[in-house]
C-alpha angles and dihedrals in degrees: 000000000000117000139190126198122217111203126192123182116202131179126230090278091053094250112147110248098175143347138191143167116226124191110226095190122211114355128182098225144349094269091057091047091051092049092050091048090052091051092049091050091055092046092048092050091049092048089052089055100252114148100183116052136176111197119203126194141150102230105101094194092056092047091050091050091050091051094045121096094205123101119250132199 
């Protein structure tokens, strides 16, 4: 499966501050694609100079892993 991430950065007033499309390449499944997209969103926000980010996504398993304090393989 080949995936592409679309990333939009908005400020607190919902104005678009930046956007990009990032090819994720071949991914094994949708959960992996969502995790890679999340990582790219954080990297993109950091590269744009933002220090306080809120990441939104629709993959519940990825969101739960990000919130968890436990280590994962």
